[in-house]
C-alpha positions as CSV (number, residue, x, y, z in Angstrom):
1,M,143.5,72.8,120.5
2,S,144.5,76.1,122.1
3,T,143.2,77.3,125.4
4,T,141.3,80.1,123.7
5,M,139.6,77.7,121.3
6,K,138.7,75.3,124.2
7,N,137.2,78.2,126.1
8,A,135.2,79.4,123.1
9,F,133.9,75.9,122.5
10,G,133.0,75.5,126.1
11,I,131.0,78.8,126.1
12,A,129.2,77.8,122.9
13,A,128.4,74.4,124.3
14,A,127.0,75.9,127.4
15,I,124.8,78.3,125.4
16,L,123.5,75.4,123.4
17,L,122.7,73.4,126.5
18,L,120.4,76.2,127.5
19,L,118.7,76.0,124.1
20,G,117.6,72.4,124.8
21,V,117.8,71.2,121.2
22,N,119.3,67.9,120.0
23,A,118.8,65.3,117.3
24,T,118.5,62.1,119.3
25,T,115.4,60.7,117.7
26,D,115.4,58.2,114.9
27,F,113.4,59.6,112.1
28,S,114.0,56.7,109.7
29,K,110.5,55.4,110.1
30,V,107.9,57.3,108.2
31,D,104.1,57.1,108.4
32,L,103.2,59.3,105.4
33,P,103.7,58.0,101.9
34,F,105.2,61.3,101.0
35,Y,107.4,62.4,104.0
36,D,107.1,62.4,107.7
37,T,107.0,66.1,108.8
38,K,106.8,65.5,112.5
39,V,109.7,67.1,114.4
40,V,110.6,66.2,118.0
41,P,110.1,69.4,120.1
42,A,113.3,71.2,120.9
43,E,112.6,71.1,124.7
44,N,112.7,67.3,124.5
45,K,116.2,67.2,122.9
46,P,119.1,67.9,125.2
47,V,122.2,69.3,123.6
48,A,125.7,67.9,124.4
49,T,127.8,69.2,121.5
50,L,127.8,71.6,118.7
51,K,127.2,68.7,116.4
52,D,124.0,67.9,118.2
53,F,122.8,71.4,117.6
54,N,123.8,71.2,113.9
55,D,122.0,67.8,113.6
56,A,118.9,69.3,115.1
57,I,118.8,72.0,112.5
58,V,119.3,69.4,109.7
59,D,116.5,67.3,111.1
60,I,114.1,70.3,111.2
61,A,115.0,71.3,107.6
62,E,114.5,67.7,106.3
63,K,111.2,67.2,108.0
64,T,109.6,70.6,107.2
65,N,111.0,71.2,103.7
66,P,108.5,68.9,102.0
67,A,105.6,71.0,103.2
68,V,106.9,74.1,101.4
69,V,105.8,74.4,97.7
70,T,106.6,76.7,94.8
71,V,103.7,78.8,93.5
72,N,103.8,79.7,89.8
73,T,101.2,82.1,88.4
74,E,100.1,83.3,85.0
75,R,98.1,86.3,84.0
76,T,97.0,87.1,80.4
77,Q,96.9,90.7,79.5
78,E,95.8,92.5,76.4
79,V,98.3,95.1,75.3
80,R,98.1,97.6,72.4
81,V,101.1,97.2,70.0
82,I,101.8,100.0,67.4
83,N,102.4,98.8,63.9
84,P,105.3,101.0,62.6
85,F,104.4,100.4,58.9
86,S,101.0,101.9,59.4
87,F,102.4,105.4,58.9
88,F,102.4,104.9,55.2
89,G,98.7,103.9,54.9
90,N,97.3,106.3,57.5
91,P,96.1,109.6,56.1
92,W,96.4,111.3,59.5
93,G,100.0,110.2,60.0
94,R,99.2,108.4,63.3
95,P,100.3,104.8,63.7
96,D,97.6,102.1,64.0
97,A,97.6,99.9,67.0
98,E,96.5,96.3,67.4
99,T,95.7,94.3,70.5
100,Q,97.8,91.4,71.4
101,E,97.8,89.0,74.4
102,R,100.8,88.9,76.7
103,V,101.3,86.4,79.4
104,Q,102.8,87.7,82.7
105,R,104.3,85.0,85.0
106,G,104.9,85.2,88.7
107,L,106.8,83.2,91.3
108,G,106.2,82.7,95.0
109,S,106.1,80.1,97.7
110,G,103.4,78.5,99.8
111,V,103.1,76.1,102.8
112,I,100.9,73.0,103.0
113,V,99.0,73.3,106.3
114,S,96.7,70.3,106.1
115,D,97.2,66.8,104.8
116,D,94.2,67.2,102.5
117,G,95.8,70.1,100.6
118,Y,95.1,73.5,102.0
119,I,98.0,75.9,101.4
120,L,98.8,79.3,103.0
121,T,100.5,81.9,100.9
122,N,100.5,85.7,100.3
123,N,97.7,87.6,98.6
124,H,100.2,89.5,96.5
125,V,101.6,86.2,95.2
126,I,98.3,85.2,93.6
127,D,96.6,88.6,93.1
128,K,95.0,89.2,89.7
129,T,96.2,85.9,88.3
130,D,94.3,83.6,85.9
131,E,96.1,80.3,86.7
132,I,97.9,79.0,89.8
133,K,100.3,76.0,89.6
134,I,101.8,74.3,92.6
135,T,105.1,72.5,92.3
136,L,105.5,69.9,95.2
137,Y,108.7,68.8,96.8
138,N,108.9,65.7,94.6
139,G,108.6,67.8,91.5
140,D,105.0,67.1,90.7
141,E,103.0,70.1,89.4
142,V,99.3,70.4,90.2
143,T,96.7,73.1,89.6
144,A,95.5,75.0,92.7
145,E,92.1,76.5,93.5
146,L,91.9,79.9,95.2
147,I,89.7,79.5,98.2
148,G,90.0,83.1,99.3
149,A,92.3,86.0,99.9
150,D,92.5,89.0,102.3
151,P,94.5,92.0,101.0
152,Q,94.3,93.7,104.4
153,T,96.6,91.0,105.9
154,D,98.2,89.8,102.6
155,I,97.0,86.2,103.3
156,A,95.6,83.8,100.7
157,V,94.4,80.2,100.9
158,L,94.8,77.7,98.1
159,K,93.6,74.1,97.8
160,I,95.1,71.2,95.9
161,N,93.7,67.7,95.6
162,G,95.5,65.1,97.5
163,K,95.6,62.9,100.6
164,N,98.3,62.4,103.3
165,L,100.2,65.4,102.0
166,P,103.2,66.5,104.0
167,A,101.5,69.2,106.1
168,I,103.5,71.2,108.6
169,E,102.4,71.6,112.2
170,L,101.3,75.1,113.2
171,G,103.0,76.7,116.1
172,N,102.3,79.6,118.4
173,S,103.8,82.8,116.9
174,D,103.6,84.5,120.4
175,D,106.4,82.2,121.5
176,A,108.7,83.5,118.7
177,K,110.6,85.9,120.9
178,V,113.3,88.3,119.8
179,G,116.5,86.3,119.6
180,S,114.8,83.0,118.9
181,F,116.4,80.9,116.2
182,V,114.3,80.4,113.0
183,L,114.5,78.9,109.5
184,A,113.1,80.4,106.4
185,I,112.2,78.1,103.5
186,G,111.0,79.1,100.1
187,S,111.7,79.5,96.4
188,P,113.9,82.7,96.0
189,L,114.5,84.3,92.7
190,S,113.7,81.3,90.4
191,N,112.2,77.8,90.3
192,D,115.7,76.4,90.1
193,L,116.3,77.6,93.7
194,A,113.2,76.1,95.2
195,H,113.3,74.8,98.8
196,T,116.1,77.0,99.8
197,V,116.7,77.0,103.6
198,S,118.2,79.9,105.4
199,F,118.9,80.3,109.1
200,G,118.7,83.3,111.5
201,I,117.0,84.8,114.4
202,V,113.8,86.8,115.2
203,S,115.2,90.3,115.0
204,A,112.1,92.2,116.2
205,R,108.4,91.9,116.8
206,G,105.4,94.1,116.1
207,R,106.7,95.7,112.9
208,V,104.2,97.6,110.8
209,L,104.3,97.7,106.9
210,N,101.6,100.2,106.0
211,D,102.7,100.2,102.3
212,L,101.8,96.5,102.2
213,T,98.9,95.8,104.5
214,V,96.4,97.5,106.8
215,Y,97.0,95.1,109.6
216,G,100.6,94.1,110.3
217,D,102.3,93.1,113.6
218,Y,105.0,91.5,111.5
219,I,107.9,89.3,112.7
220,Q,111.2,90.7,111.6
221,T,114.0,88.2,110.9
222,D,117.6,88.2,109.5
223,A,117.1,84.8,108.0
224,A,117.8,85.4,104.3
225,I,114.6,86.2,102.4
226,N,114.6,87.3,98.7
227,P,111.9,87.9,96.0
228,G,110.1,84.5,95.5
229,N,110.3,83.7,99.2
230,S,106.9,85.4,99.6
231,G,104.4,82.9,101.0
232,G,107.1,80.6,102.3
233,A,107.6,79.2,105.8
234,L,109.2,80.7,108.9
235,I,109.9,77.8,111.2
236,D,111.0,77.6,114.9
237,L,113.3,75.0,116.5
238,N,110.3,72.8,117.3
239,G,109.8,72.4,113.6
240,Q,106.5,74.3,113.7
241,L,105.3,77.1,111.4
242,V,105.4,80.4,113.2
243,G,105.2,82.8,110.3
244,I,104.4,83.3,106.5
245,N,107.3,85.1,104.9
246,S,106.0,88.2,103.1
247,A,108.3,91.1,102.5
248,I,111.9,92.4,102.6
249,A,113.3,95.8,103.4
250,S,116.1,96.3,100.9
251,R,118.0,99.1,99.1
252,S,119.4,96.6,96.6
253,G,116.2,94.7,95.8
254,G,117.8,91.5,97.4
255,N,118.4,90.3,100.9
256,D,119.8,92.9,103.2
257,G,119.1,90.9,106.4
258,I,115.7,92.5,107.1
259,G,112.8,90.3,106.2
260,F,109.2,90.2,107.5
261,A,106.7,87.4,108.2
262,I,103.1,87.4,109.1
263,P,102.6,85.7,112.5
264,I,100.9,82.3,112.1
265,N,98.4,83.1,114.8
266,L,97.0,85.9,112.6
267,A,97.4,83.9,109.4
268,K,95.4,81.0,110.9
269,R,92.6,83.3,112.0
270,I,92.3,84.6,108.5
271,M,92.6,81.2,106.9
272,D,89.8,79.7,109.1
273,D,87.5,82.6,108.1
274,L,88.2,82.2,104.4
275,I,87.7,78.4,104.5
276,D,84.6,78.5,106.7
277,D,82.8,81.7,105.4
278,G,84.6,82.8,102.3
279,E,85.3,86.2,103.8
280,V,87.0,87.7,106.8
281,S,85.1,89.3,109.7
282,R,87.0,91.5,112.1
283,G,86.4,92.9,115.5
284,Y,85.3,96.6,115.7
285,L,85.5,99.0,118.6
286,G,84.0,102.1,117.0
287,M,86.5,104.7,118.1
288,N,89.0,107.0,116.4
289,F,92.7,107.2,117.2
290,G,93.6,110.5,119.0
291,G,97.3,110.0,119.4
292,E,100.0,108.0,121.2
293,V,101.2,108.9,124.7
294,D,105.0,109.7,124.3
295,Q,107.2,111.3,127.0
296,T,106.0,114.8,126.1
297,M,102.4,113.9,126.0
298,A,102.8,112.1,129.4
299,M,104.2,115.2,131.0
300,A,101.4,117.3,129.5
301,L,98.8,114.9,130.9
302,G,100.5,114.6,134.3
303,L,101.2,110.8,133.8
304,D,104.0,109.0,135.6
305,N,105.2,107.2,132.4
306,A,104.6,107.2,128.7
307,R,102.1,104.5,127.8
308,G,98.9,103.9,125.9
309,I,96.9,105.7,123.2
310,I,94.4,108.6,123.4
311,V,90.8,108.0,122.3
312,G,89.7,110.6,119.7
313,E,86.2,110.4,118.5
314,V,83.9,107.7,119.8
315,V,81.4,106.5,117.2
316,E,77.8,107.1,118.4
317,D,76.0,103.9,119.3
318,G,79.1,101.8,118.5
319,P,80.5,99.1,120.7
320,S,82.8,101.5,122.6
321,D,80.1,104.1,123.1
322,K,77.7,101.4,124.5
323,A,80.5,100.3,126.9
324,G,81.1,103.8,128.2
325,L,84.4,104.7,126.5
326,R,84.8,108.4,126.2
327,E,86.8,110.9,124.1
328,D,90.2,111.7,125.7
329,D,90.3,108.4,127.6
330,I,93.7,106.8,127.5
331,I,93.7,103.1,126.6
332,V,96.6,101.4,128.4
333,S,95.8,97.7,128.2
334,L,93.9,95.1,126.2
335,N,93.0,92.0,128.0
336,N,95.6,92.9,130.7
337,E,98.4,93.2,128.0
338,P,100.0,96.7,127.8
339,V,99.1,98.8,124.8
340,R,102.2,100.4,123.3
341,D,101.0,101.9,120.0
342,W,98.0,102.3,117.8
343,D,99.0,100.0,114.9
344,A,99.6,97.0,117.2
345,F,96.4,97.8,119.1
346,R,94.1,97.9,116.1
347,T,95.7,94.8,114.6
348,K,94.9,92.9,117.8
349,I,91.3,94.2,117.8
350,A,90.9,93.2,114.2
351,A,92.1,89.7,115.0
352,F,89.1,89.2,117.2
353,K,85.7,88.2,115.8
354,P,82.5,90.3,116.1
355,G,80.8,89.3,119.3
356,D,84.0,88.6,121.2
357,I,84.4,90.2,124.6
358,V,87.5,92.3,125.4
359,K,88.6,94.1,128.5
360,I,90.1,97.6,127.9
361,G,92.1,99.2,130.7
362,I,91.8,103.0,130.6
363,I,93.0,106.1,132.5
364,R,90.3,108.8,132.8
365,G,91.5,111.8,134.7
366,D,93.0,110.5,137.9
367,D,91.1,107.2,137.8
368,D,92.2,103.8,136.5
369,M,89.2,101.9,135.1
370,E,88.4,98.7,133.1
371,L,85.7,98.5,130.5
372,T,84.2,95.3,129.1
373,I,83.3,95.7,125.4
374,E,81.5,93.4,123.1
375,L,83.1,93.9,119.7
376,G,80.9,94.8,116.7
377,E,81.3,94.0,113.0
378,R,83.6,96.3,111.2
379,P,81.8,98.3,108.4
380,N,83.3,99.1,105.0
381,E,87.0,98.8,105.2
382,L,90.0,100.3,103.5
383,A,90.6,97.2,101.5
384,A,87.1,96.7,100.3
385,V,86.8,95.0,97.0
386,N,86.7,97.5,94.1
387,T,83.5,96.9,92.2
388,T,84.3,99.3,89.3
389,P,84.6,97.3,86.1
390,A,88.0,98.7,85.3
391,R,90.4,95.8,85.5
392,D,92.3,96.7,82.3
393,L,92.8,100.2,83.7
394,N,93.9,98.8,87.1
395,E,96.5,96.7,85.3
396,R,97.7,99.7,83.4
397,L,97.9,102.0,86.4
398,G,99.3,99.3,88.8
399,F,96.9,100.3,91.6
400,T,93.2,100.3,92.5
401,V,91.0,102.8,94.3
402,T,87.9,102.6,96.4
403,D,85.3,105.0,97.9
404,L,86.5,107.3,100.7
405,T,84.0,106.1,103.3
406,N,83.5,107.7,106.8
407,D,85.2,104.7,108.4
408,I,88.2,105.1,106.1
409,K,88.3,108.8,106.9
410,N,88.4,107.9,110.6
411,Q,91.3,105.4,109.9
412,L,93.2,108.1,108.0
413,N,92.4,110.8,110.5
414,L,90.7,112.9,107.8
415,G,87.9,115.5,108.3
416,N,84.3,114.7,107.4
417,D,84.5,117.2,104.5
418,S,87.4,115.3,102.8
419,E,86.5,114.1,99.3
420,G,88.2,111.9,96.7
421,V,89.1,108.2,96.4
422,V,91.6,106.2,98.4
423,V,94.3,103.9,97.0
424,N,93.5,100.5,98.4
425,S,96.2,98.4,96.7
426,I,99.3,99.2,94.6
427,E,101.9,97.0,92.9
428,Q,105.4,97.8,94.2
429,G,107.0,97.5,90.8
430,S,104.5,99.9,89.1
431,N,105.5,103.3,87.8
432,A,103.0,105.0,90.2
433,F,104.7,103.3,93.2
434,E,108.2,104.3,92.0
435,R,107.0,107.9,91.6
436,G,105.8,107.9,95.3
437,L,102.1,106.8,95.3
438,R,101.3,104.7,98.3
439,R,98.4,102.7,99.7
440,G,96.1,104.9,101.8
441,D,96.8,108.0,99.7
442,V,93.6,110.0,99.0
443,I,93.4,111.1,95.3
444,T,91.4,114.3,95.0
445,A,92.0,115.2,91.4
446,V,93.1,113.8,88.1
447,K,94.7,116.3,85.7
448,R,93.5,119.0,88.2
449,K,89.9,117.9,87.8
450,R,88.3,116.9,91.1
451,V,87.1,113.3,91.5
452,E,84.7,112.2,94.3
453,N,84.2,108.5,93.6
454,P,85.9,105.6,91.7
455,S,83.6,106.0,88.7
456,E,84.7,109.6,88.2
457,F,88.4,108.7,88.8
458,Y,88.4,105.9,86.2
459,Q,86.5,108.1,83.7
460,E,89.1,110.8,84.0
461,V,91.9,108.2,83.6
462,Q,90.1,106.7,80.6
463,N,89.8,110.2,79.0
464,A,93.5,110.7,79.4
465,V,94.2,107.3,77.8
466,E,91.9,108.1,74.9
467,D,93.6,111.5,74.5
468,G,96.9,109.7,74.0
469,D,98.5,111.1,77.2
470,K,101.9,109.4,78.0
471,A,101.8,110.5,81.6
472,I,99.1,111.7,84.1
473,L,99.1,114.2,87.0
474,I,97.1,113.4,90.1
475,T,96.6,115.4,93.3
476,I,96.7,113.5,96.5
477,E,96.4,114.2,100.2
478,R,98.7,112.4,102.7
479,N,98.7,113.2,106.4
480,N,96.5,116.2,105.6
481,V,99.2,117.6,103.2
482,K,98.4,118.2,99.5
483,Q,100.9,116.8,97.0
484,F,101.2,116.2,93.3
485,I,102.4,113.0,91.7
486,A,103.0,112.4,88.0
487,F,103.5,108.9,86.5
488,E,103.6,107.3,83.1
489,L,100.5,105.5,81.8
């Protein structure tokens, strides 16, 4: 071995010693009839060689892989099919159409988080499906029950019947620091590639994906994630679940080394609510975002450094108002943790329950202050369930809309006189999405005719369908800018 190779090996071994991982425990004895998913924590496994590190990764993959499942979904749609031979028997020369059923299939992943069969996955994996099938590690296929779903965080909870299932241990996603090694496990691209394991690091924290969810705080990783990995596991070197893989950033549609996972601390909070109450309750401050304090804003305000967010409107008689928060206050900390930006701040607030007490550090003029606020219950939210009976239209459009409430206007920084409906969910593969429509866009008109509520919106769309329109024009407002979008029906 050359001197250079010896030096490189020595450096690598020294780094691995600092990691504190090794495979020194005998896992040959199993307690569960299925698989033993307990992994010896990394800090208890000293590393001596590169092989020790390699063996540790192998052990983690072997012990956690059985907890990851493949999620297959089916949705039956009614589609209108034109009969080309009807031209000869139709006096108006227009083809007749008949309705046929078409089955649309979907693929995703999930993670068993309790030995009695609770499974975490993504909402977008099971959304608008009629049947959910789970394929276990041993190849068995079982039917899953949907316990509940939360589109605002893209979390869904399923349940299968069983005992002593290979549940994974939940970790603390706050410990998944940038640079930490992680494994991603799921079923990318097809059922034949189920239980694929990829390896990488945590690339960044606190990412926001407004096109996918209202509340983000995603973990970014370069561990290979592809379509089908959604709902799968992101695992740390202790063999614990630290994230639910959810999305990729890609120009090609495949893995470009930028994947995103929902932190398990947030996912567990949502899961507990869905299991216990069937719905999610979120903390509510009752204030409107006024802006982030960047370098220019800090100079204008006479601050020493750029930090915090500016309070815009304070909702009268809301939790913040009762605690003494005022317009133009600068929020710089939440429970003694620095506040960097609005998206991360509101996600952390929403992770609390109504009634929880939080401490808000603020700057008011030349004074530093701390306010104690009891959080309220959030009113109508952006991802409220659409109650309009227009499922067939939703499927045709590829998106759904809901009322533009005052609370949503505050979230989107809209004036009180704004009217229309807001896009509260959209399929990324839909024609509307490809043409530029996004979640949170406010639709003000359909075919240049103003709409003020979901009923008017769906009626105008239905009129366009009945008129035989092949495409439709809508007027939207985004960031207070008027735009036009046309897409095929």
